[in-house]
C-alpha positions as CSV (number, residue, x, y, z in Angstrom):
1,M,-2.5,15.7,4.1
2,T,-5.5,17.1,5.9
3,E,-5.5,16.6,9.7
4,P,-8.7,15.9,11.6
5,A,-9.6,18.4,14.3
6,P,-8.9,17.1,17.8
7,G,-11.7,14.8,19.1
8,R,-13.5,14.8,15.8
9,A,-13.3,12.2,13.1
10,V,-13.3,13.6,9.6
11,A,-12.4,12.4,6.2
12,R,-8.8,13.2,5.1
13,T,-6.8,13.0,1.9
14,V,-3.3,11.5,2.0
15,R,-0.8,11.9,-0.9
16,V,1.2,8.7,-1.4
17,P,4.8,9.4,-0.7
18,D,7.8,8.0,-2.7
19,D,8.5,5.3,-0.2
20,R,5.0,3.8,-0.6
21,D,5.1,3.6,-4.4
22,G,3.8,0.2,-5.4
23,Q,2.2,-0.6,-2.1
24,R,-1.2,-2.3,-2.1
25,L,-4.1,-0.1,-1.0
26,D,-5.1,-2.4,1.9
27,N,-1.6,-2.4,3.4
28,F,-1.3,1.4,2.9
29,L,-4.6,1.9,4.8
30,L,-3.4,-0.4,7.6
31,G,-0.4,1.9,8.0
32,Q,-2.6,5.0,8.1
33,L,-5.3,3.5,10.4
34,K,-3.1,2.2,13.2
35,G,-4.9,-0.4,15.2
36,A,-7.7,-0.9,12.7
37,P,-8.6,-4.6,12.1
38,R,-8.1,-5.8,8.6
39,S,-11.8,-6.6,8.3
40,L,-12.7,-3.0,8.8
41,V,-10.2,-1.9,6.1
42,Y,-11.8,-4.2,3.6
43,K,-15.3,-3.1,4.6
44,L,-14.3,0.6,4.0
45,V,-12.9,-0.2,0.6
46,R,-15.8,-2.4,-0.5
47,S,-18.3,0.2,0.5
48,G,-16.6,2.8,-1.6
49,Q,-15.7,5.1,1.3
50,V,-12.0,4.9,0.3
51,R,-11.2,6.7,-2.9
52,V,-8.0,6.8,-5.0
53,N,-7.7,9.9,-7.1
54,G,-11.5,10.4,-6.7
55,G,-12.6,7.0,-7.8
56,R,-13.4,3.7,-6.2
57,A,-10.6,1.1,-6.0
58,K,-10.0,-2.5,-5.0
59,A,-8.0,-3.5,-1.9
60,E,-5.3,-5.1,-4.0
61,R,-4.7,-2.0,-6.2
62,K,-1.0,-0.9,-6.3
63,L,-0.6,2.7,-5.4
64,A,1.8,5.1,-7.2
65,T,3.7,8.1,-5.8
66,G,1.4,11.1,-5.8
67,D,-1.8,9.2,-5.8
68,E,-4.4,10.9,-3.5
69,V,-6.2,8.5,-1.1
70,R,-9.4,9.6,0.6
71,I,-9.5,8.0,4.1
72,P,-13.0,8.2,5.6
73,P,-13.7,9.2,9.2
74,V,-13.0,6.2,11.4
75,R,-13.0,6.3,15.2
76,L,-10.1,4.3,16.5
77,E,-8.9,4.1,20.0
78,T,-5.5,5.8,19.9
79,E,-2.4,4.1,21.4
80,A,-2.5,7.0,23.9
81,G,-6.1,6.3,24.7
82,R,-5.3,2.6,25.3
83,G,-2.7,3.5,27.8
84,T,0.5,1.6,27.8
85,P,1.3,-2.2,27.9
86,A,1.5,-3.8,31.3
87,P,5.1,-3.8,32.7
88,G,5.1,-7.7,32.5
89,L,4.3,-7.7,28.8
90,L,6.9,-5.0,28.1
91,Q,9.5,-7.2,29.8
92,R,8.4,-10.4,28.1
93,I,8.6,-8.8,24.6
94,E,12.0,-7.1,25.3
95,A,13.4,-10.4,26.6
96,S,12.0,-12.2,23.5
97,I,14.2,-10.3,20.9
98,V,16.4,-12.9,19.3
99,F,17.9,-10.9,16.4
100,E,18.4,-7.3,15.3
101,D,20.3,-5.4,12.7
102,A,19.8,-2.0,10.9
103,R,16.8,-3.3,8.9
104,L,15.1,-6.1,10.8
105,L,14.2,-7.1,14.3
106,A,13.0,-10.6,15.2
107,L,11.1,-11.9,18.3
108,D,10.7,-15.3,19.7
109,K,7.0,-14.5,20.2
110,P,5.5,-16.1,23.4
111,S,2.4,-18.2,23.0
112,G,-0.7,-16.3,24.1
113,V,0.6,-12.9,22.8
114,A,-1.1,-11.8,19.6
115,S,1.0,-10.5,16.7
116,H,-1.0,-7.2,16.7
117,G,-3.9,-5.7,18.6
118,G,-7.5,-5.8,17.6
119,S,-10.6,-7.9,18.4
120,G,-10.6,-6.9,22.0
121,I,-6.8,-7.1,22.4
122,S,-5.3,-3.7,23.0
123,F,-1.6,-4.7,22.8
124,G,-0.1,-7.3,20.6
125,A,3.6,-7.8,20.0
126,I,4.0,-5.0,17.5
127,E,2.2,-2.4,19.7
128,T,4.3,-3.5,22.7
129,L,7.5,-3.2,20.6
130,R,6.5,0.3,19.5
131,A,6.0,1.3,23.2
132,L,9.5,-0.1,23.9
133,R,11.0,1.8,20.9
134,P,9.1,5.1,20.7
135,G,9.9,7.1,17.5
136,Q,11.1,4.1,15.6
137,T,9.4,2.8,12.5
138,L,8.4,-0.8,13.2
139,E,6.1,-2.8,10.9
140,L,5.1,-6.5,11.0
141,A,6.5,-8.4,8.0
142,H,4.2,-11.3,8.7
143,R,2.0,-12.8,11.5
144,L,1.8,-15.8,13.8
145,D,-1.3,-17.1,15.4
146,R,-1.8,-15.9,18.9
147,D,-1.2,-19.4,20.4
148,T,1.8,-20.2,18.2
149,S,5.2,-19.3,19.6
150,G,8.4,-18.6,17.7
151,V,10.1,-16.4,15.1
152,L,8.2,-13.2,14.2
153,V,10.0,-10.7,12.0
154,V,9.5,-6.9,12.2
155,A,10.9,-4.5,9.6
156,K,12.6,-1.3,10.7
157,K,12.9,0.1,7.2
158,R,10.4,0.5,4.4
159,S,12.7,-1.1,1.8
160,A,13.2,-4.2,3.9
161,L,9.4,-4.5,4.5
162,A,8.8,-4.2,0.7
163,E,11.3,-7.0,-0.1
164,L,9.9,-9.3,2.6
165,Q,6.4,-8.7,1.4
166,A,7.4,-9.6,-2.1
167,L,9.0,-12.8,-0.8
168,M,5.8,-13.6,1.1
169,R,3.7,-13.1,-2.1
170,E,5.9,-15.6,-3.9
171,R,5.1,-18.0,-1.1
172,E,1.4,-17.3,-1.1
173,G,1.4,-18.1,-4.8
174,G,2.8,-21.5,-4.0
175,A,6.3,-20.8,-5.2
176,G,7.6,-21.6,-1.7
177,G,11.2,-20.5,-2.6
178,G,11.1,-16.9,-1.4
179,I,10.9,-17.8,2.3
180,R,11.6,-21.1,4.1
181,K,9.7,-21.6,7.4
182,R,10.3,-24.5,9.7
183,Y,7.9,-25.4,12.6
184,L,8.1,-27.9,15.4
185,T,4.9,-29.6,16.5
186,L,3.5,-32.5,18.5
187,L,0.8,-34.4,16.6
188,T,-1.6,-36.7,18.4
189,G,-1.3,-40.4,17.5
190,R,1.4,-42.3,15.6
191,M,2.5,-40.7,12.3
192,P,4.2,-43.0,9.7
193,D,7.9,-42.8,9.4
194,G,9.5,-40.4,6.9
195,T,7.8,-37.3,5.4
196,M,4.1,-37.0,4.6
197,S,3.1,-34.2,2.2
198,V,-0.4,-32.8,2.5
199,D,-1.7,-31.0,-0.7
200,A,-5.1,-29.8,0.3
201,P,-6.8,-26.5,-0.6
202,L,-7.9,-24.4,2.4
203,H,-10.9,-22.1,2.6
204,V,-11.3,-19.4,5.4
205,G,-14.9,-19.0,6.6
206,L,-16.5,-16.9,9.3
207,R,-18.6,-18.4,12.1
208,Q,-21.2,-16.5,14.0
209,G,-19.5,-13.7,16.0
210,G,-16.8,-13.2,13.3
211,E,-14.5,-16.1,14.4
212,R,-12.4,-17.4,11.6
213,H,-12.7,-21.1,10.8
214,V,-10.6,-22.8,8.2
215,Q,-11.4,-26.1,6.4
216,V,-10.2,-28.2,3.6
217,N,-12.4,-27.3,0.6
218,P,-11.9,-27.8,-3.1
219,D,-12.9,-24.1,-3.6
220,G,-10.1,-23.0,-1.3
221,K,-6.6,-21.7,-2.0
222,P,-3.8,-24.2,-2.9
223,S,-1.9,-25.2,0.3
224,L,1.0,-27.6,0.7
225,S,2.6,-28.8,4.0
226,H,5.3,-31.4,4.7
227,F,5.2,-33.2,8.0
228,H,8.5,-35.1,8.8
229,L,8.5,-37.4,11.8
230,L,11.4,-36.7,14.2
231,E,10.5,-39.2,16.9
232,R,7.6,-40.8,18.7
233,R,7.0,-39.9,22.4
234,G,4.4,-41.5,24.5
235,G,2.3,-42.6,21.5
236,Q,2.4,-39.1,20.0
237,S,4.5,-37.8,17.0
238,Y,7.1,-35.1,17.4
239,C,7.4,-33.6,13.9
240,E,9.2,-30.9,11.9
241,V,6.9,-29.1,9.4
242,R,7.8,-27.1,6.4
243,I,5.2,-25.2,4.5
244,D,5.3,-24.1,0.8
245,T,2.3,-21.8,1.3
246,G,1.3,-19.6,4.2
247,R,-2.4,-19.9,4.7
248,T,-4.4,-19.1,7.9
249,H,-4.2,-22.0,10.3
250,Q,-2.6,-24.1,7.6
251,I,-0.6,-26.6,9.7
252,R,-3.4,-27.0,12.2
253,V,-6.0,-27.8,9.6
254,H,-3.8,-30.0,7.5
255,A,-2.8,-32.0,10.7
256,Q,-6.5,-32.4,11.5
257,H,-7.2,-33.5,7.9
258,I,-4.7,-36.4,8.1
259,G,-6.2,-37.5,11.4
260,H,-3.3,-36.3,13.6
261,P,-4.3,-32.9,15.0
262,V,-1.8,-30.7,16.7
263,A,-1.6,-31.4,20.4
264,G,-3.3,-28.8,22.6
265,D,-5.3,-27.3,19.7
266,D,-8.6,-26.2,21.2
267,K,-10.0,-25.3,17.8
268,Y,-9.2,-28.1,15.5
269,G,-7.8,-30.7,17.9
270,D,-9.0,-33.8,19.7
271,P,-10.5,-32.8,23.1
272,E,-9.9,-36.2,24.7
273,A,-6.3,-36.4,23.5
274,N,-5.7,-32.8,24.8
275,R,-7.1,-33.7,28.2
276,R,-4.8,-36.8,28.5
277,L,-1.8,-34.7,27.5
278,R,-2.7,-32.0,30.0
279,D,-3.0,-34.6,32.8
280,K,0.0,-36.7,31.8
281,A,2.5,-34.1,30.5
282,G,1.2,-30.7,31.7
283,L,0.5,-29.5,28.1
284,R,-1.6,-26.3,28.5
285,R,-1.1,-24.6,25.2
286,L,-0.9,-25.3,21.5
287,F,2.1,-27.4,20.7
288,L,3.2,-25.4,17.6
289,H,6.4,-23.4,17.4
290,A,7.9,-21.4,14.5
291,A,11.5,-22.6,14.9
292,S,13.2,-20.9,12.0
293,L,12.8,-18.5,9.1
294,E,15.2,-18.4,6.1
295,F,15.2,-15.7,3.4
296,A,17.6,-13.4,1.5
297,L,17.3,-9.7,0.9
298,D,19.1,-7.5,-1.7
299,D,18.0,-9.8,-4.5
300,G,19.4,-12.8,-2.8
301,R,22.8,-11.3,-1.8
302,T,22.1,-11.0,1.9
303,P,20.9,-14.3,3.4
304,Y,19.2,-14.5,6.8
305,T,18.6,-17.5,9.0
306,I,16.7,-16.6,12.2
307,N,16.2,-19.3,14.9
308,A,14.1,-19.6,18.0
309,P,14.7,-22.6,20.3
310,L,11.7,-24.7,21.3
311,A,9.8,-22.9,24.0
312,P,10.8,-24.3,27.5
313,E,7.2,-25.3,28.4
314,L,7.0,-27.4,25.3
315,A,10.5,-29.0,25.9
316,E,9.2,-30.0,29.4
317,V,6.1,-31.7,27.8
318,L,8.4,-33.8,25.6
319,D,10.5,-34.7,28.6
320,R,7.4,-35.9,30.5
321,L,6.1,-38.1,27.7
């Protein structure tokens, strides 16, 4: 691997090591270009600046041990250049660790903390964890929206990351069985009793300024959510949600689609209902919490169930309704 001269961005060639055999090109580049937004990685690949064994390649290409990947010169602010996370953020993330073993670490991610840095955010949960655990290999296994709280899993070993990503791909394809995710949410209005399944394809678009906006669209990717009413509080519906696919903003857009948007959702929600809930119950954030994650590693031999209790500020909102 060729190293750039200090202070000067130059192209470099990286040989794919054994433990990255089978990894997608885009995920490999994200590991090499720490802090790079995914959009930049895709732009570099589409423009042909990234080469595999001298030729152009697509983002989803599976790499093999010994492949040579040309990585173009990219100026990224280094973690050292960004400084270190604020002491308060370090303490919040350290206190939010709810599970750890030799392979995995899980956080009860606070609302308002991004999963990773980028788009003007220097330190997300993963960068803060790396600052707390210098020298450890830590990689996000998945992501949560910035405003969603709850279970966020980080891999400490490459083998665990590869297994989890394979389970996630099962889920993205609609199989649903590889990973079971359970969310808790407050939906505005009165949901019917029982379980309502929403099977509506979702399409991710970009608004001016690069902001992602998701909508139900027949040209989108298949998406399936199950909303189960737990109880009604103050004319609102407290629900458990299970999702068979993991699309961007899936629960929030499906909830909007059925006319019961997530309480406190500034993007897809009902502004008047949000104002009433803020005044009446003190709700000042998105009422969406990733409560549990179930999966099994070692080809199903080692089951995991990781839980995160409902965030205290959300429990207080329920008490006030």
